[in-house]
mmCIF file of the N, C-alpha and C atoms, coordinates in Angstrom:
data_MODEL
# 
_entry.id   MODEL 
# 
loop_
_atom_site.group_PDB 
_atom_site.id 
_atom_site.type_symbol 
_atom_site.label_atom_id 
_atom_site.label_alt_id 
_atom_site.label_comp_id 
_atom_site.label_asym_id 
_atom_site.label_entity_id 
_atom_site.label_seq_id 
_atom_site.pdbx_PDB_ins_code 
_atom_site.Cartn_x 
_atom_site.Cartn_y 
_atom_site.Cartn_z 
_atom_site.occupancy 
_atom_site.B_iso_or_equiv 
_atom_site.pdbx_formal_charge 
_atom_site.auth_seq_id 
_atom_site.auth_comp_id 
_atom_site.auth_asym_id 
_atom_site.auth_atom_id 
_atom_site.pdbx_PDB_model_num 
ATOM 1   N N  . MET A 1 1  ? 0.144  25.019 44.556 1.00 0.00 ? 1  MET A N  1 
ATOM 2   C CA . MET A 1 1  ? -0.572 24.475 43.438 1.00 0.00 ? 1  MET A CA 1 
ATOM 3   C C  . MET A 1 1  ? -0.404 22.952 43.397 1.00 0.00 ? 1  MET A C  1 
ATOM 4   N N  . ILE A 1 2  ? 0.822  22.493 43.608 1.00 0.00 ? 2  ILE A N  1 
ATOM 5   C CA . ILE A 1 2  ? 1.071  21.049 43.589 1.00 0.00 ? 2  ILE A CA 1 
ATOM 6   C C  . ILE A 1 2  ? 0.393  20.384 44.771 1.00 0.00 ? 2  ILE A C  1 
ATOM 7   N N  . ASN A 1 3  ? 0.534  20.982 45.961 1.00 0.00 ? 3  ASN A N  1 
ATOM 8   C CA . ASN A 1 3  ? -0.089 20.399 47.146 1.00 0.00 ? 3  ASN A CA 1 
ATOM 9   C C  . ASN A 1 3  ? -1.600 20.325 47.009 1.00 0.00 ? 3  ASN A C  1 
ATOM 10  N N  . SER A 1 4  ? -2.224 21.341 46.446 1.00 0.00 ? 4  SER A N  1 
ATOM 11  C CA . SER A 1 4  ? -3.680 21.330 46.302 1.00 0.00 ? 4  SER A CA 1 
ATOM 12  C C  . SER A 1 4  ? -4.133 20.245 45.330 1.00 0.00 ? 4  SER A C  1 
ATOM 13  N N  . LYS A 1 5  ? -3.303 19.932 44.358 1.00 0.00 ? 5  LYS A N  1 
ATOM 14  C CA . LYS A 1 5  ? -3.652 18.878 43.397 1.00 0.00 ? 5  LYS A CA 1 
ATOM 15  C C  . LYS A 1 5  ? -3.489 17.495 44.031 1.00 0.00 ? 5  LYS A C  1 
ATOM 16  N N  . VAL A 1 6  ? -2.486 17.343 44.904 1.00 0.00 ? 6  VAL A N  1 
ATOM 17  C CA . VAL A 1 6  ? -2.162 16.045 45.482 1.00 0.00 ? 6  VAL A CA 1 
ATOM 18  C C  . VAL A 1 6  ? -3.063 15.708 46.668 1.00 0.00 ? 6  VAL A C  1 
ATOM 19  N N  . TRP A 1 7  ? -3.311 16.678 47.523 1.00 0.00 ? 7  TRP A N  1 
ATOM 20  C CA . TRP A 1 7  ? -4.087 16.425 48.746 1.00 0.00 ? 7  TRP A CA 1 
ATOM 21  C C  . TRP A 1 7  ? -5.548 16.143 48.403 1.00 0.00 ? 7  TRP A C  1 
ATOM 22  N N  . GLY A 1 8  ? -6.099 15.170 49.060 1.00 0.00 ? 8  GLY A N  1 
ATOM 23  C CA . GLY A 1 8  ? -7.515 14.865 48.887 1.00 0.00 ? 8  GLY A CA 1 
ATOM 24  C C  . GLY A 1 8  ? -7.828 14.015 47.679 1.00 0.00 ? 8  GLY A C  1 
ATOM 25  N N  . SER A 1 9  ? -6.835 13.456 47.055 1.00 0.00 ? 9  SER A N  1 
ATOM 26  C CA . SER A 1 9  ? -7.080 12.606 45.893 1.00 0.00 ? 9  SER A CA 1 
ATOM 27  C C  . SER A 1 9  ? -6.750 11.161 46.242 1.00 0.00 ? 9  SER A C  1 
ATOM 28  N N  . LYS A 1 10 ? -7.462 10.256 45.623 1.00 0.00 ? 10 LYS A N  1 
ATOM 29  C CA . LYS A 1 10 ? -7.217 8.828  45.864 1.00 0.00 ? 10 LYS A CA 1 
ATOM 30  C C  . LYS A 1 10 ? -6.136 8.273  44.939 1.00 0.00 ? 10 LYS A C  1 
ATOM 31  N N  . ASN A 1 11 ? -5.788 9.014  43.900 1.00 0.00 ? 11 ASN A N  1 
ATOM 32  C CA . ASN A 1 11 ? -4.747 8.567  42.973 1.00 0.00 ? 11 ASN A CA 1 
ATOM 33  C C  . ASN A 1 11 ? -3.368 8.806  43.576 1.00 0.00 ? 11 ASN A C  1 
ATOM 34  N N  . SER A 1 12 ? -2.391 8.095  43.075 1.00 0.00 ? 12 SER A N  1 
ATOM 35  C CA . SER A 1 12 ? -1.021 8.274  43.555 1.00 0.00 ? 12 SER A CA 1 
ATOM 36  C C  . SER A 1 12 ? -0.442 9.587  43.028 1.00 0.00 ? 12 SER A C  1 
ATOM 37  N N  . ILE A 1 13 ? 0.570  10.072 43.704 1.00 0.00 ? 13 ILE A N  1 
ATOM 38  C CA . ILE A 1 13 ? 1.240  11.303 43.288 1.00 0.00 ? 13 ILE A CA 1 
ATOM 39  C C  . ILE A 1 13 ? 1.794  11.146 41.875 1.00 0.00 ? 13 ILE A C  1 
ATOM 40  N N  . LYS A 1 14 ? 2.354  9.984  41.610 1.00 0.00 ? 14 LYS A N  1 
ATOM 41  C CA . LYS A 1 14 ? 2.939  9.722  40.297 1.00 0.00 ? 14 LYS A CA 1 
ATOM 42  C C  . LYS A 1 14 ? 1.885  9.846  39.199 1.00 0.00 ? 14 LYS A C  1 
ATOM 43  N N  . GLN A 1 15 ? 0.684  9.334  39.455 1.00 0.00 ? 15 GLN A N  1 
ATOM 44  C CA . GLN A 1 15 ? -0.392 9.425  38.468 1.00 0.00 ? 15 GLN A CA 1 
ATOM 45  C C  . GLN A 1 15 ? -0.900 10.863 38.331 1.00 0.00 ? 15 GLN A C  1 
ATOM 46  N N  . LEU A 1 16 ? -1.100 11.533 39.468 1.00 0.00 ? 16 LEU A N  1 
ATOM 47  C CA . LEU A 1 16 ? -1.653 12.886 39.440 1.00 0.00 ? 16 LEU A CA 1 
ATOM 48  C C  . LEU A 1 16 ? -0.763 13.874 38.694 1.00 0.00 ? 16 LEU A C  1 
ATOM 49  N N  . LEU A 1 17 ? 0.532  13.776 38.953 1.00 0.00 ? 17 LEU A N  1 
ATOM 50  C CA . LEU A 1 17 ? 1.467  14.727 38.357 1.00 0.00 ? 17 LEU A CA 1 
ATOM 51  C C  . LEU A 1 17 ? 2.127  14.200 37.091 1.00 0.00 ? 17 LEU A C  1 
ATOM 52  N N  . LYS A 1 18 ? 1.722  12.998 36.695 1.00 0.00 ? 18 LYS A N  1 
ATOM 53  C CA . LYS A 1 18 ? 2.265  12.369 35.486 1.00 0.00 ? 18 LYS A CA 1 
ATOM 54  C C  . LYS A 1 18 ? 3.793  12.295 35.529 1.00 0.00 ? 18 LYS A C  1 
ATOM 55  N N  . LEU A 1 19 ? 4.292  11.781 36.657 1.00 0.00 ? 19 LEU A N  1 
ATOM 56  C CA . LEU A 1 19 ? 5.738  11.640 36.841 1.00 0.00 ? 19 LEU A CA 1 
ATOM 57  C C  . LEU A 1 19 ? 6.219  10.357 36.173 1.00 0.00 ? 19 LEU A C  1 
ATOM 58  N N  . ASN A 1 20 ? 7.428  10.385 35.660 1.00 0.00 ? 20 ASN A N  1 
ATOM 59  C CA . ASN A 1 20 ? 7.983  9.221  34.980 1.00 0.00 ? 20 ASN A CA 1 
ATOM 60  C C  . ASN A 1 20 ? 8.580  8.209  35.947 1.00 0.00 ? 20 ASN A C  1 
ATOM 61  N N  . LYS A 1 21 ? 9.227  8.708  37.009 1.00 0.00 ? 21 LYS A N  1 
ATOM 62  C CA . LYS A 1 21 ? 9.911  7.834  37.970 1.00 0.00 ? 21 LYS A CA 1 
ATOM 63  C C  . LYS A 1 21 ? 9.507  8.235  39.382 1.00 0.00 ? 21 LYS A C  1 
ATOM 64  N N  . ASP A 1 22 ? 9.664  7.317  40.327 1.00 0.00 ? 22 ASP A N  1 
ATOM 65  C CA . ASP A 1 22 ? 9.371  7.620  41.723 1.00 0.00 ? 22 ASP A CA 1 
ATOM 66  C C  . ASP A 1 22 ? 10.288 8.728  42.248 1.00 0.00 ? 22 ASP A C  1 
ATOM 67  N N  . ALA A 1 23 ? 11.519 8.767  41.758 1.00 0.00 ? 23 ALA A N  1 
ATOM 68  C CA . ALA A 1 23 ? 12.484 9.768  42.214 1.00 0.00 ? 23 ALA A CA 1 
ATOM 69  C C  . ALA A 1 23 ? 12.106 11.181 41.763 1.00 0.00 ? 23 ALA A C  1 
ATOM 70  N N  . ASP A 1 24 ? 11.235 11.295 40.769 1.00 0.00 ? 24 ASP A N  1 
ATOM 71  C CA . ASP A 1 24 ? 10.812 12.618 40.300 1.00 0.00 ? 24 ASP A CA 1 
ATOM 72  C C  . ASP A 1 24 ? 10.091 13.392 41.397 1.00 0.00 ? 24 ASP A C  1 
ATOM 73  N N  . TRP A 1 25 ? 9.316  12.685 42.235 1.00 0.00 ? 25 TRP A N  1 
ATOM 74  C CA . TRP A 1 25 ? 8.618  13.347 43.332 1.00 0.00 ? 25 TRP A CA 1 
ATOM 75  C C  . TRP A 1 25 ? 9.621  13.934 44.320 1.00 0.00 ? 25 TRP A C  1 
ATOM 76  N N  . GLU A 1 26 ? 10.671 13.202 44.622 1.00 0.00 ? 26 GLU A N  1 
ATOM 77  C CA . GLU A 1 26 ? 11.704 13.704 45.533 1.00 0.00 ? 26 GLU A CA 1 
ATOM 78  C C  . GLU A 1 26 ? 12.389 14.936 44.939 1.00 0.00 ? 26 GLU A C  1 
ATOM 79  N N  . PHE A 1 27 ? 12.653 14.914 43.665 1.00 0.00 ? 27 PHE A N  1 
ATOM 80  C CA . PHE A 1 27 ? 13.244 16.064 42.986 1.00 0.00 ? 27 PHE A CA 1 
ATOM 81  C C  . PHE A 1 27 ? 12.307 17.270 43.067 1.00 0.00 ? 27 PHE A C  1 
ATOM 82  N N  . LEU A 1 28 ? 11.033 17.035 42.844 1.00 0.00 ? 28 LEU A N  1 
ATOM 83  C CA . LEU A 1 28 ? 10.042 18.108 42.868 1.00 0.00 ? 28 LEU A CA 1 
ATOM 84  C C  . LEU A 1 28 ? 9.918  18.715 44.266 1.00 0.00 ? 28 LEU A C  1 
ATOM 85  N N  . THR A 1 29 ? 9.890  17.892 45.309 1.00 0.00 ? 29 THR A N  1 
ATOM 86  C CA . THR A 1 29 ? 9.782  18.430 46.669 1.00 0.00 ? 29 THR A CA 1 
ATOM 87  C C  . THR A 1 29 ? 11.040 19.204 47.053 1.00 0.00 ? 29 THR A C  1 
ATOM 88  N N  . ALA A 1 30 ? 12.202 18.741 46.618 1.00 0.00 ? 30 ALA A N  1 
ATOM 89  C CA . ALA A 1 30 ? 13.439 19.481 46.884 1.00 0.00 ? 30 ALA A CA 1 
ATOM 90  C C  . ALA A 1 30 ? 13.399 20.840 46.190 1.00 0.00 ? 30 ALA A C  1 
ATOM 91  N N  . ALA A 1 31 ? 12.908 20.865 44.961 1.00 0.00 ? 31 ALA A N  1 
ATOM 92  C CA . ALA A 1 31 ? 12.800 22.125 44.224 1.00 0.00 ? 31 ALA A CA 1 
ATOM 93  C C  . ALA A 1 31 ? 11.823 23.080 44.912 1.00 0.00 ? 31 ALA A C  1 
ATOM 94  N N  . MET A 1 32 ? 10.711 22.549 45.420 1.00 0.00 ? 32 MET A N  1 
ATOM 95  C CA . MET A 1 32 ? 9.743  23.400 46.129 1.00 0.00 ? 32 MET A CA 1 
ATOM 96  C C  . MET A 1 32 ? 10.361 23.971 47.407 1.00 0.00 ? 32 MET A C  1 
ATOM 97  N N  . ASP A 1 33 ? 11.158 23.182 48.116 1.00 0.00 ? 33 ASP A N  1 
ATOM 98  C CA . ASP A 1 33 ? 11.844 23.668 49.319 1.00 0.00 ? 33 ASP A CA 1 
ATOM 99  C C  . ASP A 1 33 ? 12.824 24.784 48.980 1.00 0.00 ? 33 ASP A C  1 
ATOM 100 N N  . ILE A 1 34 ? 13.547 24.629 47.889 1.00 0.00 ? 34 ILE A N  1 
ATOM 101 C CA . ILE A 1 34 ? 14.524 25.648 47.474 1.00 0.00 ? 34 ILE A CA 1 
ATOM 102 C C  . ILE A 1 34 ? 13.820 26.953 47.130 1.00 0.00 ? 34 ILE A C  1 
ATOM 103 N N  . VAL A 1 35 ? 12.718 26.865 46.407 1.00 0.00 ? 35 VAL A N  1 
ATOM 104 C CA . VAL A 1 35 ? 11.964 28.069 46.046 1.00 0.00 ? 35 VAL A CA 1 
ATOM 105 C C  . VAL A 1 35 ? 11.385 28.732 47.298 1.00 0.00 ? 35 VAL A C  1 
ATOM 106 N N  . ASP A 1 36 ? 10.915 27.939 48.239 1.00 0.00 ? 36 ASP A N  1 
ATOM 107 C CA . ASP A 1 36 ? 10.379 28.486 49.493 1.00 0.00 ? 36 ASP A CA 1 
ATOM 108 C C  . ASP A 1 36 ? 11.472 29.212 50.281 1.00 0.00 ? 36 ASP A C  1 
ATOM 109 N N  . ASP A 1 37 ? 12.648 28.598 50.385 1.00 0.00 ? 37 ASP A N  1 
ATOM 110 C CA . ASP A 1 37 ? 13.773 29.237 51.083 1.00 0.00 ? 37 ASP A CA 1 
ATOM 111 C C  . ASP A 1 37 ? 14.182 30.529 50.388 1.00 0.00 ? 37 ASP A C  1 
ATOM 112 N N  . ALA A 1 38 ? 14.203 30.515 49.058 1.00 0.00 ? 38 ALA A N  1 
ATOM 113 C CA . ALA A 1 38 ? 14.565 31.716 48.303 1.00 0.00 ? 38 ALA A CA 1 
ATOM 114 C C  . ALA A 1 38 ? 13.556 32.834 48.553 1.00 0.00 ? 38 ALA A C  1 
ATOM 115 N N  . SER A 1 39 ? 12.285 32.492 48.596 1.00 0.00 ? 39 SER A N  1 
ATOM 116 C CA . SER A 1 39 ? 11.247 33.491 48.849 1.00 0.00 ? 39 SER A CA 1 
ATOM 117 C C  . SER A 1 39 ? 11.401 34.113 50.229 1.00 0.00 ? 39 SER A C  1 
ATOM 118 N N  . GLU A 1 40 ? 11.725 33.289 51.219 1.00 0.00 ? 40 GLU A N  1 
ATOM 119 C CA . GLU A 1 40 ? 11.928 33.809 52.578 1.00 0.00 ? 40 GLU A CA 1 
ATOM 120 C C  . GLU A 1 40 ? 13.144 34.729 52.647 1.00 0.00 ? 40 GLU A C  1 
ATOM 121 N N  . ALA A 1 41 ? 14.216 34.368 51.960 1.00 0.00 ? 41 ALA A N  1 
ATOM 122 C CA . ALA A 1 41 ? 15.424 35.202 51.963 1.00 0.00 ? 41 ALA A CA 1 
ATOM 123 C C  . ALA A 1 41 ? 15.155 36.549 51.305 1.00 0.00 ? 41 ALA A C  1 
ATOM 124 N N  . ILE A 1 42 ? 14.432 36.531 50.198 1.00 0.00 ? 42 ILE A N  1 
ATOM 125 C CA . ILE A 1 42 ? 14.102 37.783 49.507 1.00 0.00 ? 42 ILE A CA 1 
ATOM 126 C C  . ILE A 1 42 ? 13.206 38.648 50.387 1.00 0.00 ? 42 ILE A C  1 
ATOM 127 N N  . ALA A 1 43 ? 12.230 38.045 51.052 1.00 0.00 ? 43 ALA A N  1 
ATOM 128 C CA . ALA A 1 43 ? 11.340 38.796 51.939 1.00 0.00 ? 43 ALA A CA 1 
ATOM 129 C C  . ALA A 1 43 ? 12.120 39.418 53.095 1.00 0.00 ? 43 ALA A C  1 
ATOM 130 N N  . ASN A 1 44 ? 13.118 38.700 53.607 1.00 0.00 ? 44 ASN A N  1 
ATOM 131 C CA . ASN A 1 44 ? 13.933 39.222 54.701 1.00 0.00 ? 44 ASN A CA 1 
ATOM 132 C C  . ASN A 1 44 ? 14.716 40.451 54.263 1.00 0.00 ? 44 ASN A C  1 
ATOM 133 N N  . VAL A 1 45 ? 15.297 40.416 53.075 1.00 0.00 ? 45 VAL A N  1 
ATOM 134 C CA . VAL A 1 45 ? 16.041 41.572 52.564 1.00 0.00 ? 45 VAL A CA 1 
ATOM 135 C C  . VAL A 1 45 ? 15.083 42.730 52.291 1.00 0.00 ? 45 VAL A C  1 
ATOM 136 N N  . GLN A 1 46 ? 13.892 42.434 51.809 1.00 0.00 ? 46 GLN A N  1 
ATOM 137 C CA . GLN A 1 46 ? 12.911 43.497 51.592 1.00 0.00 ? 46 GLN A CA 1 
ATOM 138 C C  . GLN A 1 46 ? 12.519 44.158 52.914 1.00 0.00 ? 46 GLN A C  1 
ATOM 139 N N  . GLN A 1 47 ? 12.415 43.360 53.963 1.00 0.00 ? 47 GLN A N  1 
ATOM 140 C CA . GLN A 1 47 ? 12.016 43.891 55.261 1.00 0.00 ? 47 GLN A CA 1 
ATOM 141 C C  . GLN A 1 47 ? 13.130 44.670 55.942 1.00 0.00 ? 47 GLN A C  1 
ATOM 142 N N  . PHE A 1 48 ? 14.358 44.132 55.926 1.00 0.00 ? 48 PHE A N  1 
ATOM 143 C CA . PHE A 1 48 ? 15.451 44.710 56.701 1.00 0.00 ? 48 PHE A CA 1 
ATOM 144 C C  . PHE A 1 48 ? 16.517 45.415 55.868 1.00 0.00 ? 48 PHE A C  1 
ATOM 145 N N  . GLY A 1 49 ? 16.475 45.269 54.546 1.00 0.00 ? 49 GLY A N  1 
ATOM 146 C CA . GLY A 1 49 ? 17.501 45.872 53.711 1.00 0.00 ? 49 GLY A CA 1 
ATOM 147 C C  . GLY A 1 49 ? 18.798 45.081 53.776 1.00 0.00 ? 49 GLY A C  1 
ATOM 148 N N  . LEU A 1 50 ? 19.833 45.606 53.136 1.00 0.00 ? 50 LEU A N  1 
ATOM 149 C CA . LEU A 1 50 ? 21.113 44.895 53.111 1.00 0.00 ? 50 LEU A CA 1 
ATOM 150 C C  . LEU A 1 50 ? 21.819 44.939 54.454 1.00 0.00 ? 50 LEU A C  1 
ATOM 151 N N  . SER A 1 51 ? 21.476 45.877 55.300 1.00 0.00 ? 51 SER A N  1 
ATOM 152 C CA . SER A 1 51 ? 22.110 45.959 56.619 1.00 0.00 ? 51 SER A CA 1 
ATOM 153 C C  . SER A 1 51 ? 21.645 44.844 57.535 1.00 0.00 ? 51 SER A C  1 
ATOM 154 N N  . GLY A 1 52 ? 20.442 44.371 57.344 1.00 0.00 ? 52 GLY A N  1 
ATOM 155 C CA . GLY A 1 52 ? 19.916 43.291 58.166 1.00 0.00 ? 52 GLY A CA 1 
ATOM 156 C C  . GLY A 1 52 ? 19.487 43.770 59.533 1.00 0.00 ? 52 GLY A C  1 
ATOM 157 N N  . PRO A 1 53 ? 18.881 42.886 60.308 1.00 0.00 ? 53 PRO A N  1 
ATOM 158 C CA . PRO A 1 53 ? 18.404 43.245 61.644 1.00 0.00 ? 53 PRO A CA 1 
ATOM 159 C C  . PRO A 1 53 ? 19.524 43.126 62.680 1.00 0.00 ? 53 PRO A C  1 
ATOM 160 N N  . THR A 1 54 ? 20.589 43.858 62.489 1.00 0.00 ? 54 THR A N  1 
ATOM 161 C CA . THR A 1 54 ? 21.732 43.759 63.391 1.00 0.00 ? 54 THR A CA 1 
ATOM 162 C C  . THR A 1 54 ? 22.155 45.145 63.837 1.00 0.00 ? 54 THR A C  1 
ATOM 163 N N  . LYS A 1 55 ? 22.840 45.203 64.953 1.00 0.00 ? 55 LYS A N  1 
ATOM 164 C CA . LYS A 1 55 ? 23.301 46.504 65.455 1.00 0.00 ? 55 LYS A CA 1 
ATOM 165 C C  . LYS A 1 55 ? 24.676 46.865 64.896 1.00 0.00 ? 55 LYS A C  1 
ATOM 166 N N  . TYR A 1 56 ? 25.283 45.971 64.131 1.00 0.00 ? 56 TYR A N  1 
ATOM 167 C CA . TYR A 1 56 ? 26.617 46.207 63.585 1.00 0.00 ? 56 TYR A CA 1 
ATOM 168 C C  . TYR A 1 56 ? 26.535 46.678 62.143 1.00 0.00 ? 56 TYR A C  1 
ATOM 169 N N  . ASP A 1 57 ? 27.388 47.601 61.767 1.00 0.00 ? 57 ASP A N  1 
ATOM 170 C CA . ASP A 1 57 ? 27.469 48.074 60.386 1.00 0.00 ? 57 ASP A CA 1 
ATOM 171 C C  . ASP A 1 57 ? 28.669 47.380 59.744 1.00 0.00 ? 57 ASP A C  1 
ATOM 172 N N  . ASP A 1 58 ? 28.465 46.134 59.354 1.00 0.00 ? 58 ASP A N  1 
ATOM 173 C CA . ASP A 1 58 ? 29.557 45.298 58.873 1.00 0.00 ? 58 ASP A CA 1 
ATOM 174 C C  . ASP A 1 58 ? 29.448 45.098 57.363 1.00 0.00 ? 58 ASP A C  1 
ATOM 175 N N  . VAL A 1 59 ? 30.503 45.460 56.636 1.00 0.00 ? 59 VAL A N  1 
ATOM 176 C CA . VAL A 1 59 ? 30.517 45.321 55.180 1.00 0.00 ? 59 VAL A CA 1 
ATOM 177 C C  . VAL A 1 59 ? 30.432 43.848 54.772 1.00 0.00 ? 59 VAL A C  1 
ATOM 178 N N  . GLY A 1 60 ? 31.071 42.964 55.530 1.00 0.00 ? 60 GLY A N  1 
ATOM 179 C CA . GLY A 1 60 ? 31.041 41.537 55.207 1.00 0.00 ? 60 GLY A CA 1 
ATOM 180 C C  . GLY A 1 60 ? 29.634 40.976 55.257 1.00 0.00 ? 60 GLY A C  1 
ATOM 181 N N  . GLU A 1 61 ? 28.862 41.375 56.265 1.00 0.00 ? 61 GLU A N  1 
ATOM 182 C CA . GLU A 1 61 ? 27.484 40.893 56.365 1.00 0.00 ? 61 GLU A CA 1 
ATOM 183 C C  . GLU A 1 61 ? 26.645 41.439 55.212 1.00 0.00 ? 61 GLU A C  1 
ATOM 184 N N  . LYS A 1 62 ? 26.849 42.696 54.875 1.00 0.00 ? 62 LYS A N  1 
ATOM 185 C CA . LYS A 1 62 ? 26.113 43.280 53.753 1.00 0.00 ? 62 LYS A CA 1 
ATOM 186 C C  . LYS A 1 62 ? 26.456 42.547 52.458 1.00 0.00 ? 62 LYS A C  1 
ATOM 187 N N  . HIS A 1 63 ? 27.727 42.211 52.305 1.00 0.00 ? 63 HIS A N  1 
ATOM 188 C CA . HIS A 1 63 ? 28.151 41.478 51.111 1.00 0.00 ? 63 HIS A CA 1 
ATOM 189 C C  . HIS A 1 63 ? 27.456 40.120 51.044 1.00 0.00 ? 63 HIS A C  1 
ATOM 190 N N  . LEU A 1 64 ? 27.414 39.408 52.165 1.00 0.00 ? 64 LEU A N  1 
ATOM 191 C CA . LEU A 1 64 ? 26.764 38.102 52.185 1.00 0.00 ? 64 LEU A CA 1 
ATOM 192 C C  . LEU A 1 64 ? 25.264 38.210 51.901 1.00 0.00 ? 64 LEU A C  1 
ATOM 193 N N  . ARG A 1 65 ? 24.640 39.237 52.473 1.00 0.00 ? 65 ARG A N  1 
ATOM 194 C CA . ARG A 1 65 ? 23.206 39.417 52.238 1.00 0.00 ? 65 ARG A CA 1 
ATOM 195 C C  . ARG A 1 65 ? 22.939 39.761 50.766 1.00 0.00 ? 65 ARG A C  1 
ATOM 196 N N  . LEU A 1 66 ? 23.782 40.590 50.171 1.00 0.00 ? 66 LEU A N  1 
ATOM 197 C CA . LEU A 1 66 ? 23.626 40.934 48.758 1.00 0.00 ? 66 LEU A CA 1 
ATOM 198 C C  . LEU A 1 66 ? 23.869 39.710 47.879 1.00 0.00 ? 66 LEU A C  1 
ATOM 199 N N  . TYR A 1 67 ? 24.921 38.958 48.172 1.00 0.00 ? 67 TYR A N  1 
ATOM 200 C CA . TYR A 1 67 ? 25.216 37.749 47.407 1.00 0.00 ? 67 TYR A CA 1 
ATOM 201 C C  . TYR A 1 67 ? 24.054 36.767 47.509 1.00 0.00 ? 67 TYR A C  1 
ATOM 202 N N  . SER A 1 68 ? 23.517 36.621 48.717 1.00 0.00 ? 68 SER A N  1 
ATOM 203 C CA . SER A 1 68 ? 22.385 35.727 48.930 1.00 0.00 ? 68 SER A CA 1 
ATOM 204 C C  . SER A 1 68 ? 21.167 36.203 48.155 1.00 0.00 ? 68 SER A C  1 
ATOM 205 N N  . LEU A 1 69 ? 20.901 37.506 48.190 1.00 0.00 ? 69 LEU A N  1 
ATOM 206 C CA . LEU A 1 69 ? 19.762 38.056 47.465 1.00 0.00 ? 69 LEU A CA 1 
ATOM 207 C C  . LEU A 1 69 ? 19.882 37.790 45.965 1.00 0.00 ? 69 LEU A C  1 
ATOM 208 N N  . LEU A 1 70 ? 21.062 38.020 45.415 1.00 0.00 ? 70 LEU A N  1 
ATOM 209 C CA . LEU A 1 70 ? 21.268 37.786 43.986 1.00 0.00 ? 70 LEU A CA 1 
ATOM 210 C C  . LEU A 1 70 ? 21.127 36.301 43.645 1.00 0.00 ? 70 LEU A C  1 
ATOM 211 N N  . SER A 1 71 ? 21.661 35.459 44.505 1.00 0.00 ? 71 SER A N  1 
ATOM 212 C CA . SER A 1 71 ? 21.553 34.008 44.294 1.00 0.00 ? 71 SER A CA 1 
ATOM 213 C C  . SER A 1 71 ? 20.100 33.562 44.365 1.00 0.00 ? 71 SER A C  1 
ATOM 214 N N  . GLU A 1 72 ? 19.378 34.033 45.367 1.00 0.00 ? 72 GLU A N  1 
ATOM 215 C CA . GLU A 1 72 ? 17.973 33.646 45.525 1.00 0.00 ? 72 GLU A CA 1 
ATOM 216 C C  . GLU A 1 72 ? 17.128 34.187 44.378 1.00 0.00 ? 72 GLU A C  1 
ATOM 217 N N  . THR A 1 73 ? 17.446 35.378 43.892 1.00 0.00 ? 73 THR A N  1 
ATOM 218 C CA . THR A 1 73 ? 16.718 35.936 42.756 1.00 0.00 ? 73 THR A CA 1 
ATOM 219 C C  . THR A 1 73 ? 16.944 35.077 41.513 1.00 0.00 ? 73 THR A C  1 
ATOM 220 N N  . TYR A 1 74 ? 18.167 34.598 41.338 1.00 0.00 ? 74 TYR A N  1 
ATOM 221 C CA . TYR A 1 74 ? 18.490 33.725 40.212 1.00 0.00 ? 74 TYR A CA 1 
ATOM 222 C C  . TYR A 1 74 ? 17.669 32.431 40.303 1.00 0.00 ? 74 TYR A C  1 
ATOM 223 N N  . ILE A 1 75 ? 17.581 31.885 41.507 1.00 0.00 ? 75 ILE A N  1 
ATOM 224 C CA . ILE A 1 75 ? 16.806 30.632 41.718 1.00 0.00 ? 75 ILE A CA 1 
ATOM 225 C C  . ILE A 1 75 ? 15.362 30.888 41.382 1.00 0.00 ? 75 ILE A C  1 
# 
């Protein structure tokens, strides 16, 4: 949604998104990256489950995948 608003416009990003400071754009892009990473992690768990795409049945890996899933869901 943000990219579609910004691309193809002659106005600056700050004007288009009504940002207060130049650093706000950097904050916004970092937030978009975090949400994208979280979406990929959730999709991976949906595809492979807590066991993951591994040949080992390791409780530690399952714990990390579950912790990651809960963290990404929170984000």
